N, C-alpha and C positions, 0 to 999 in steps of 0.2 A: 498589624504587624503579621508577618509569617515568618516562619523557618524557610520555605522554600516558595516561590511564585512560580508556577508553570503558565507560560503564554501560549494559549491555544488549546482548545478542548476536543481535538480529534481522538482517535485511537491511541496515538503516541502519546498525546499529552495526557489523556485520561489514565493510561495505563501507569506511566511515569508517576503520577499523582498518587495512585492506588498503592503502587510499591512503596511509597515514602511515608505515606499516611500510616500505612500498616506497620511501618518501622517505628511509629510513635511521633513522627515530625509534624508539626502544623503545616499543612499545605493549603495554598490558594490556587485555584485555577481560574484564569480570565480568558473569556471567550463570550462574545455577544450571543452566538448560537452554537453551543456545544454539540458536537456530533452531527451536524447538519450539512458540513461541507464536503470536502474529498472524502472523508470516511464513509459518507453514507451513499455516496456514488459507485463505489469501487464494486468489482465482482466478487472479490474475496478469495482470489486464487492464492495457494501456498504452494509456489510452483518454483522452487530453487533448481530443479533439474531440467524442467522443460523450457525454462526461461534463461537457461544459462547461455552466456556469450562467451566467444573465444577471447582468452585473455583476461577474464574477470574473477581470476583464482581468489583474491581476498574477497572480494563480495560473494562469492560462492560459499566459502568457509562459513561467512557470517549468516547467509541465507539457511545453510543446512543446520547451523546451531539453532537457528530460531525455529525452523520447522520442528526439529526435535523438540523443542521447548514448548510447542502449542499444546499438546495433549495435557501435560500437568497444569500450564497455565489456564486452560479452559475448565479443568475439573476444579482448581482452586477458585476461579472466578464464579462458577456456577453456585459453589458451596457457600460464598459469602454473599452473592446476589439474590440466589434463589430463583433465578430464570437462566434459560439455556444461553449459552455462549456461541451457539452455531458453528460448532466444529464437525465437520463431515469428512470421515477418513475412507474416501473410497477410491482414491487412486485417479490418475489421469491418463488418458489415451490421446497421443498425438497421431494425427491422421494426414494423409497426403492424397490430393484428388487425382492428379495426373502424373504422368511419367517424370515431369521436370520437378514437381513437387515433392514425388518419391525420392529422387536423387538427393536433394537438399535434406530430406527427412535423414536419409541414410548418413550423410556426411556429419550431421550433427549428432546421430546415434553413436557413430565412430569416435567422435571427441568425447561424449559423455562417457563412453566405456574407458577410454584412456585414462579419464579423471578417476576411474574406479566407481561410477555410479550405477545404480541398478536399473538398467533399462532391458527391454527385449523385443526385439524387432518381430513384426508380425506382416503375413501376406494380406493383401485385401480381403480375402475369405476369411482369415482369422480375425482380422479387425471386426468386420461386420458380424461375426459370431459374437463377439463380445459386446456389440451395440448394433442390435438386428435393423435399427430403423434408419441407420446410415444409408447414404445414397450407394447405389449398386456400382457407380463409378469409382468408388474408393479405391486406390491402387495399393496402400501400403499403410502400415501403422507402427507406433512404438509404444508399449506398455511401460508406464512409470508408476510402480506401486507406491512410491514414497511422496509423490505430490498430490495434496488434498485440496480442501476448500473450506472457507468460512463464510457464514452469512454475516457480512460485514454490519448488516443494520441490527442484527441480533446481538452481536459483540458490543457495538455501541451502547445499546439499550442496558446491557449487563454492567458494563463498566460504569455508566451513569449512575445505576442503583449501588454498586460497590463503592464507588467514591462517597457517595452520601452516607453508606453505612459506616465507613471508616473515619468520617468527620472532616472529609475535606469541605474547604468553603469555596463554593462555586459562584463567581463574580461575573454576571452577565454583561460585561462591559469589553469595549475593545482598549487594548494598550496602545497609547500614543507613543510612549517613549520608555526605554530603561534609564534609570537614573544611574549617573556615574559620578563618583567622587574620585578625582585622580584617575587612578587606574583599576578602580574596583567598583563593581555594581553594588548599589545600595536599596534598590527597589524598583518600581515602575511607576508611571503616571498614565492614568486612564483617560480617555476621551473626555470624561465629564470633569477633569480636574482633580479628582482625587487621587492620592498616591496610597502606595502600599509599600512599606519598608520590609526588606530582606536582605540576607546575606548571601543567598542562593537563588538563581533565576535560571529556570529552564526554558530556552527559546525553542517552542515546538509549533511554531506558526505555519508549517507547511509551506505552499508556494508565497506567502505573503512574509516569510522570514527576513528577506532582503530589505522590506519596507519598514521594519522596526526603527523608530527614532531613537537619538540619542546614541548610536553606534557610530564610531569613526569610519569614514569610507572604506579605507583600507583594510577594516575588520568585517565588513559586511559579506555574509556568503553569497557566493555565486548560485543562488537558487533562483529558478525562472518557473513561471507556470506553462506546463503543456496540457492542453485541453484533450479530454477524451470523452466521447459520447458512448452510452451503452443503452441497450433496449432490455427491458423486462417483459417476458411474454408468459401469457397463462395456459398451461397444457390441459385440453379437455380430458375427462375420466377416461375416455376411451383409449387415449393414447398415453396415458400413465404407467410407467415411467417412461417418458421419450427417451430419456438417457438416464444411466445408472452411474456413469462417471463423467467427470469434467472431460470435454473434447476439446483439444486445441488443434485447429486444421489450417492447412494451407490450402487454397483453392485457387488454381491458375495464378500462383505467386502472390496472392493476398492472404494474410492471416486473419483468423478469426477465431474466438473461443466460445464455447457454449457450457454454461455452468449450471446445473440442475440444482433445484432446492426441493428438499423433501415435500414441502406443501404444493407442489405441482409448478412452480415458478421455474422459468428458464431465463438465465441472464445471457445476453450476447453483447460482446464487446469486441475491440474497442477501437475506436478511431484516435488517431494523433494528429494533432495540428498545433501550431505555434501561432497563437492570435492574440497573446496578451492575456489579459483577465476576462476574456469574452466567454461565457458560459451558455450562449444561446445553443439551442439544438438546430442544426441545419438539415435541411431535405438531403442534400448530398450525403452527409454521415449516415442518416438513416437508411437510405437507399443501399449504399454500399454494405453496411452491415446486414441487411436482409438479404441482399444479392447472395453474399458469400455464406451466410447461414444456410438459405435454402439450396445452394450447391451441394452442400455436404450432409443436409439433414432436410430432406424434401417436405415432411410435415410441416415445416416451418410456416408454408404458406397457410396452414389451418389453425394457427395459434392466434389467441387474441394478444394484441399489442396494448398493453396496459400502461407502459409508461416508457418515455425516452427522457433522457437526462445527461447532462454534460457535468464533468467535474474537471478539476485543475490539479495535475500531478506536480509535485514539487521536484523539479529536474536539476541535475547538477551537470556541468561539462563532462564529467566521467560516468554518469548514470549511478553512482554510488552516494550513500547518504553521508551527512556531515554531522559527527557525534564528537561529544566532548567539548574540551576548552576553547574558547573563543578568542582569547587574546586578552580579554578584560577579566580581572580575577571575580570570581563568583558568578560568571556567566557561562552556561553550556548550552551548546548546540544539540538538538535532536530533531533534524530536518533533513530535507533532500533525499527522501525516501524513494522517491520517482514511482516506478511500478510495485515496489514492494512493500509499501507501507503497511498493509495488513500483515503480511508475512513477517515482517521485522517487528512486530509490534511487541511480543515478549521478551526477545533478546535486548532490543532498544531499552526498554523500562528496566530490565535487571541491570543492564551496564550503567545507564545513568544513576540509577540508584546506588550502585556499588561506587560509582566515582564520588558521589556527593558524602557517602558514609565514610569513605576512606581518605579522600582528598587526592587519589591517585587517577591514573589513566589505565584501565584494564587493558590488557594486551589484545583483545579482539577489537577494540576502539582504534588502536594505533593507526592501521592504514586509512582511517577515515576522519582524521583530524583536519581541522579547517585549513592548518597552515600549509597543506599540500597544494593550495591554490594561492599562495603569497604573492607569487609574481603575476596573476591575472589581473586585469582591469576589472573592478567590482561591477556585478550586474545588478542595475537597480530595478529590473522587473518589467522595464519597457522593452517590447519586442517589435522587430520588424515582422509584418504578417509573412507567414511561410506555412504552407500545409502540405502534408505527407499523408500517405495511407500505408 
């Protein structure tokens, strides 16, 4: 038995479990390989401003609330876990390679300013002054002091240690189905046949959320997997630091980001493709990332390629998360975070914990309820292959 069962042991699930257990609840997390799926592949950008899209005002508000919560979240996590949480508050530099790229960057900067966001337009020379190893052809930039990064693997390691210290029960098994009596969730059944009874279940299974058994088709969340490949490069001592800020670049119309780590690692990402649950790293993805990275950072050619890996982002039809009530009493969603899983970890944990403590729906959750998709045909996770960059 448990007060709360969390299905999924990525950053979101672990953070929710940590918050609830710290409140004195008996919490069980079910995941056969906690922290090793999407959460371990991400680049860890905290980018509510540089990733803002036209018309996503509600998502922007949620993202801004979460980036503001990250410093206190990281400090508290480090105090409990005794290891770094991986937060790096260095700001982000958006850069444009050619004149067409610069025009698109200026349009986005105009929109960001209209939203009241803190951005500063730079000339190509001013941009290269902030990051001297950028290509001489860089034509423009935008400085965003409020967008930062997190070493996602350090954050996962810290959360795994924190949940252990607050008494979370970690069950390394896959949840086959949610057990429902009438219209109420009463527990989960594992692949091995064991059951765990609980009056509260949080489904934080990322791109696998729609595959949970026991849930009526009309209540399944429209979450699908979107594959992303990233590279990890090692910067030689002679070139360190290759970058001092996260760099988001557009090079001849293609987007690429480069996220430096204090230890000399440089994370380059990311491709986007809809190929179901395929996590193979393909040659074309590696080529395109290296092509675009070396266009804006020529020393990329001299860096050691230490890892190429692919993960699955949990995407929804409107690119926003699905949070809160599911339509089944006692079952809450914490899924569909798409590109913002690392960013939204603190605020998601706080909101889901508040919802369980109070039995209510926090105001920030309201735009992200599952019932906004009530008239859509449920997505069972099977995708027609389609690739885009």
